[in-house]
C-alpha positions, 0 to 999 in steps of 0.5 A, a space after each residue: 254567401 257562396 252556393 257551395 259554402 255548406 257543411 252536410 249532413 247525411 240522413 237516412 233518406 235525405 241530406 242536409 246542407 247547412 249554411 251559416 250566416 251571421 245570425 241565422 242558419 239555413 238547412 236545405 233539405 234534399 228530400 231525394 224523393 221521387 219529385 226532387 222536393 226541397 225544404 228550407 229551415 231558418 234556424 235562429 236562437 235555438 227556433 226555426 221556421 220551415 219553408 215548404 213541406 215535404 209530402 212523402 210519409 218517410 221524409 215527414 218523419 225524418 225531417 220532424 225528427 231532425 227538428 225535435 230539439 228546436 221550437 218551430 214557430 211556424 211553417 210557410 206552405 206556398 206551392 207544396 200544399 201536401 204532407 199535412 202529417 208534418 208538423 200538424 200542430 205548427 202554425 201555418 202561413 200562406 196567401 188566400 191564393 195558395 190556399 186556393 191553389 192547393 185545395 181547388 186549383 192546379 196544386 190539387 190537380 198535381 196532388 191527386 195525380 202523385 197520389 195515384 202514381 206513388 200510392 201509400 208512400 205519398 202523403 196527400 193530405 193538405 195542410 190547413 192554413 191557420 195564417 192567411 197572409 197578404 203581400 209585404 212583410 211578415 214576422 214569424 218568431 224573430 225573423 222577417 219575411 217579405 211575401 210577394 203573391 204570384 199566380 198560383 201561390 207566393 214567392 218569399 224574400 228573406 232579408 237577413 240571408 239576402 235571399 229569395 224562394 220562388 217555386 223553380 229555377 235549375 240552371 241545368 234542369 228543363 222548366 214548365 214554359 207555357 208559351 213565349 210570354 210565359 218565359 218572358 215573365 220568368 226571364 223579367 223576374 230573373 233579371 230583377 233577382 239580379 238587379 237586387 243582388 241576392 246571395 242565394 235563390 232558393 227553390 223547391 226542387 233544386 238545391 240553393 243557386 246564385 245569380 250566375 245560375 239566374 243568368 244561365 236560365 235566362 239564356 236558356 229561356 231566350 234560346 227556348 223561344 227561338 227554338 220554339 219559333 223555328 220548329 213546326 211540332 212538339 217533336 222537333 221542338 224537344 229533339 232540338 232542345 235536347 241537342 242543345 242541352 244534352 246534360 239537362 234533367 227533367 225531361 218530363 218538364 220538357 215534355 210538358 213544354 212542348 205540349 203547351 207550345 204546340 197545343 
C-alpha cells in the first residue's frame, strides 16, 4: 500500500484520507486541531473499530457524525485518553498502564496542561476503559489487533493492513527525545518495523508513513545524538539542529528535547 494512495473527503474542520485494502478500509482522520491529532477508523463489513480519540469538542462531534451509519464495535485508547464525550457508549479497550498514564501519569499532566491552554474547546474528560487488555492478540468485532505495551501505553499491529501504530514518528518533524538512550530505543523500534516490512506506520500526530520515512527518522535521531554530544548547552544544540533541519516542524518538541538533554 502506497501511503499517498488514498481518497480525500474534506469535512467542515478536519479531513479524511481513505485507504482501500482487500477487505478493510482505513479512514485516517486529520483533525486540524491545535495539536495535530490523527484518529484512525478501520471499516470492515459496515462495522468499525476506532484507534485513539479526538479531544476537541468540535472534532468529537464531526467524527461522530461521520461514523453515524456504521456499528462501532470498539475503540482502542492508547496515548490519548481525553475526549470522553466522543462515542461514550462504545466499548473502550486499553492496557492497565495506559489507564494509569491517562488518569494519574504523564498523560494526565498533558491533559491538564491542554485544558489550561485551550480552554473550553478542549474536552478534558477521560475515557472510562471498559475492557482492560494485555499483550498479544485481541479480536474486536471481526478484526484482530496485536497489542504491545510500551513505557506509557501500548502500540498496535493491524495484521490485515500489514500496518503498525505507535504514538509518534514524523519524518520531517522534530520529536520529543529524553536522552541518547531514549533515541537508541526509538531507533531499535524503527529498525524492527523495517525488518518486519510494514506497509504503513500510523501515528497519532501525523499522516500515515512508510518504511522510507522510518529510515529518515533513524538518520535524524542518529544525527541528533551527535549534535548533542558536540554542544555545550541547549541553545547551541537547538541552533545546530535547526540549521541542519530547517524545514522541520514541531519546534516545541525540539525545545523539550533540548531541555531534557541539557537539564
